[in-house]
N, C-alpha and C positions, 0 to 999 in steps of 0.2 A: 099150532106150534108156536112156541115163544121164540122171539129172536134173541140173539146173544146180547144185544143192548139192553133188552128188558131184564134178562137174567143178571146183568151187571148192575143195573140200577137197584134191583131188589136185593142183591148181595151186599151192595154198599149201604143200603138202608138198614140191613140187619146187623151190621157191625156194632152200632151202639146198644142194641138189644143184648148181644153176647157180652159186651163189656159190663152192662148193668147187671146181668145175671151173676157174673163172676164176683163183682163188687158186693152185691147183695148177700151172697153166701158167705164171703169173707167177713163182712160186718157182723152177720148173725153169729158166726163162730167166735169172733173176737169178743163180742159182748157177753158170751157165756163163760169166758175164762175167769178163773179166780186168781189169787195172788201167786199160787204155785204153777200156774199155766194149765191146769186141768179144766176140762169143760164140765160145768155143773148143770144138771137138769132137775126139774121139780119132781118128775115121776118117770116111770118106765114108758108110759104112753107118750109123754112129751119127747122122750128120747127117740122112740120109734117114729113118731110123726115127723120130727125134725130131720131124722136121717132119710126118710122117704122123700120129703119135700126138697131138701137140699140136694140129695142124690139125683132126683129127677131134674132139678134145675141145672146141675153140672152136666149131666148126660145130654140134656137138651141143648145146652150151649156148645158142647163138643160136636154134636150132630150138626148144629147150625154153622160151626166153623168149617166143617168138611163141606157143607153145601155152599158156603160163601167162597171157599177156595175153588170149588168146581166151577162156579159161575164166573169167577175172575179168570181162571185158566181157559175156560171155553171162549171168553171174549178175546184173550190175548193170543191164543193158538187155535183159531177156528178150523184149520186144516186137520189137526190131530183128532178133533172131536166131531168132525163132519158137521159143524155148525154152519148155518146159512145166515 
């Protein structure tokens, strides 16, 4: 069983990972924009691969945010979560 302090430390260490994932996806999307603001891709395969990779990164970061918030709340309110 992990203690609430360990969960808090892991949660705080994962915050930069979440920020980096979000920044990385936004930079990739902004680099593909043309003068009119549309995203341009070289091929359909590049479009699909980019959508899958970036979508996975965004979903992963959202899952990490939920996990981080759980770790912080478990540390702040141990009685509610029966943490020891």
